[in-house]
C-alpha positions, 0 to 999 in steps of 0.5 A, spaced: 590 075 239 594 070 242 591 064 238 592 069 232 599 070 234 601 062 234 597 061 228 600 067 224 593 069 222 594 076 219 588 080 223 588 087 222 583 088 227 578 084 232 571 087 235 567 082 239 561 084 242 557 081 247 549 081 248 545 078 254 539 079 258 540 080 266 534 079 271 534 080 278 527 079 279 528 074 284 532 079 289 525 083 289 520 078 290 518 077 283 516 070 280 520 069 274 521 063 270 528 067 267 534 065 270 537 069 275 543 073 273 545 073 265 542 069 260 540 069 253 548 071 251 550 072 244 558 073 242 559 077 235 565 077 232 568 082 227 575 079 224 579 084 220 582 078 216 583 080 209 581 075 204 578 070 209 572 066 207 567 065 212 569 058 213 576 060 215 573 065 220 568 061 223 574 055 224 578 061 227 573 063 232 571 056 234 578 055 236 578 062 240 572 059 243 575 052 245 581 056 249 578 062 252 578 061 259 572 065 261 567 062 256 569 055 259 567 058 266 560 060 263 559 054 259 559 049 265 557 050 273 563 054 277 563 054 284 565 060 288 567 059 295 564 065 299 567 066 306 566 072 311 572 075 314 573 077 322 577 083 320 573 089 318 574 094 312 581 098 312 576 104 311 570 105 314 565 111 312 558 113 313 553 109 308 547 111 312 545 116 307 547 112 301 543 106 304 537 110 305 536 113 298 538 106 295 532 104 299 527 109 297 530 108 290 529 100 290 522 101 293 520 106 287 523 101 282 519 095 285 513 099 284 515 100 276 516 093 275 511 089 277 512 083 272 518 078 271 518 081 263 519 088 266 526 085 269 529 083 263 535 088 262 539 088 256 546 089 257 552 090 252 559 090 252 564 091 246 571 090 246 576 092 240 583 091 238 586 095 232 593 098 233 600 096 234 600 096 242 595 090 242 591 094 248 584 092 248 578 098 249 572 096 252 566 100 251 560 098 256 554 103 256 557 110 257 564 107 260 570 106 257 576 102 259 583 099 256 585 092 258 592 089 256 596 083 259 603 082 261 610 081 258 610 074 258 605 074 253 607 079 249 603 085 252 606 091 255 602 091 262 598 097 260 591 095 263 588 090 267 588 083 265 582 080 263 582 075 269 583 080 273 577 084 271 573 078 271 575 077 279 573 084 280 566 084 276 565 078 281 567 082 287 563 088 285 557 084 284 557 081 290 558 087 294 553 091 291 548 085 292 550 086 300 548 093 299 542 092 296 540 087 301 542 092 307 538 097 304 532 093 303 532 090 310 534 097 314 541 094 316 546 099 319 552 097 314 558 102 314 563 099 309 564 092 305 570 090 302 570 084 298 577 080 295 576 075 290 582 071 288 583 065 284 589 060 281 589 062 273 591 056 268 593 059 262 597 053 259 591 052 254 593 058 250 599 055 248 596 048 246 598 045 253 592 041 256 589 045 262 582 042 264 580 048 268 582 056 267 581 058 274 581 054 280 580 055 288 576 061 286 574 064 292 571 071 295 573 073 302 568 079 305 569 083 310 562 087 313 563 093 317 557 094 322 558 094 329 551 093 331 550 087 327 552 080 330 557 075 327 551 071 326 547 077 322 553 078 318 553 071 316 546 071 314 547 077 310 552 074 306 549 068 305 543 071 302 547 075 298 551 069 295 544 066 293 542 073 290 548 075 287 547 075 279 554 073 277 555 068 282 548 065 280 550 065 273 556 062 274 553 056 278 549 054 272 551 052 265 550 057 260 549 057 252 553 062 248 551 063 241 556 065 236 555 070 230 561 071 225 561 077 221 
């Protein structure tokens, strides 16, 4: 939408759908030639641009792809610094029953998926904008959310910004991987807090040079587990870093196919 505003492109609506496969076979000890995390990514653009030719629409999409920061992160290896913090999470609950249930579920899942092909899970997310608020509506599975930007870019602060959503996705994926490993290994983890931060560089949206969309990307993790030594927590975190699907997706170059309707 920023590019459309800068170029005064008369868009009536935009719908972008991303499809991908996601594999966590390695996390369950299944040999697989598939990449760990997201792969086979495809973006489909539906542009409400009255009278525009296919060439005009494709040229516009190529411009979007060139400046979209998160796509740039997917296309080349990106490093995320992961570190363990000494301070425990502010709230500590009892995850014992949850982890026991999770371990049982994971064992059943592993029995049901003996081959690498069984771990190729299709994932889809769709984003639509079509009204004067500029709010982006995201649908993923059975869930819906709204997203917006700040007033500096002509938005109204009506939802989480894309970069914040991206950082939150990294945080929840790493946190969930820690819980998966804790369940598999029977570790008495009582709580996990993951804070992901980065410096965002949006100058490219306004036509200025900005080589990296995000810099100093880091995940700070606190693990509440009184009976675990600091070394055991560090080993758990290092294992989670290697097994986290989104972190491993960012660690390599990824091709993203594009389709324009």
